[in-house]
C-alpha positions as CSV (number, residue, x, y, z in Angstrom):
1,M,-60.4,-39.7,-38.5
2,G,-62.5,-36.6,-37.9
3,H,-65.4,-38.8,-36.8
4,D,-63.3,-40.6,-34.1
5,W,-61.3,-37.6,-33.0
6,S,-62.3,-38.1,-29.4
7,I,-60.3,-41.4,-29.4
8,V,-57.3,-39.6,-30.7
9,R,-57.6,-37.0,-27.9
10,G,-58.0,-39.7,-25.3
11,A,-54.9,-41.5,-26.5
12,S,-52.8,-38.3,-26.7
13,I,-51.6,-38.2,-23.1
14,P,-50.2,-41.7,-23.0
15,L,-48.8,-41.2,-26.5
16,F,-47.0,-38.0,-25.4
17,T,-45.8,-39.8,-22.3
18,L,-44.3,-42.5,-24.5
19,L,-42.7,-39.9,-26.7
20,I,-41.2,-38.0,-23.8
21,A,-39.8,-41.2,-22.4
22,W,-38.2,-41.9,-25.8
23,A,-36.8,-38.4,-26.1
24,T,-35.2,-38.6,-22.7
25,G,-33.5,-41.9,-23.6
26,A,-35.6,-44.2,-21.4
27,S,-35.7,-47.9,-22.2
28,E,-38.7,-49.3,-24.2
29,I,-40.0,-51.0,-21.1
30,T,-39.8,-47.9,-19.0
31,G,-41.6,-45.8,-21.7
32,A,-44.3,-48.4,-22.1
33,N,-44.8,-48.6,-18.3
34,A,-45.0,-44.8,-18.1
35,A,-47.6,-44.8,-20.9
36,V,-49.7,-47.5,-19.1
37,W,-49.6,-45.5,-15.9
38,A,-50.6,-42.4,-17.8
39,A,-53.5,-44.3,-19.4
40,V,-54.7,-45.5,-16.1
41,A,-54.5,-42.0,-14.6
42,C,-56.4,-40.6,-17.5
43,L,-59.2,-43.2,-17.1
44,I,-59.6,-42.3,-13.5
45,V,-59.5,-38.5,-14.2
46,F,-61.9,-38.8,-17.1
47,E,-64.4,-40.8,-15.0
48,L,-64.2,-38.2,-12.2
49,L,-64.6,-35.4,-14.7
50,A,-67.7,-37.1,-16.2
51,G,-69.1,-37.3,-12.7
52,L,-68.5,-33.6,-12.1
53,R,-69.9,-32.7,-15.5
54,A,-73.0,-34.7,-14.8
55,R,-73.4,-32.9,-11.4
56,S,-73.5,-36.3,-9.7
57,T,-74.3,-36.8,-6.1
58,P,-71.4,-37.8,-3.8
59,R,-72.5,-41.4,-4.0
60,E,-72.6,-41.3,-7.8
61,F,-69.3,-39.5,-7.9
62,A,-67.7,-42.2,-5.8
63,L,-69.1,-44.8,-8.2
64,E,-67.6,-42.9,-11.2
65,G,-64.2,-42.9,-9.5
66,G,-64.6,-46.6,-8.6
67,V,-65.3,-47.5,-12.2
68,G,-62.2,-45.7,-13.3
69,V,-60.1,-47.5,-10.7
70,V,-61.6,-50.9,-11.7
71,M,-60.8,-50.2,-15.4
72,G,-57.3,-49.2,-14.4
73,L,-56.8,-52.4,-12.4
74,A,-58.1,-54.4,-15.4
75,I,-55.4,-52.8,-17.6
76,F,-52.7,-53.8,-15.1
77,A,-54.2,-57.4,-14.9
78,L,-54.1,-57.7,-18.7
79,K,-50.6,-56.3,-18.8
80,S,-49.4,-58.8,-16.2
81,L,-51.0,-61.6,-18.1
82,A,-49.2,-60.6,-21.3
83,H,-45.8,-61.0,-19.5
């Protein structure tokens, strides 16, 4: 687990979102939807932070953000296919 700790850190925000939804008495579907939204938001933020950290040009920074948005849309597409 120590080797893959970055995966655990990346999953912590959606997991905590799910736990908060459960603790507040939200339904399972509401908690799962909140966790998916949190995961998508994290993807976009992480991509933008990667662009900032790499000192990207504005064009590269926009590309980083676009990649995050596309990955988020892919998550929603897969979620809708599963239902």
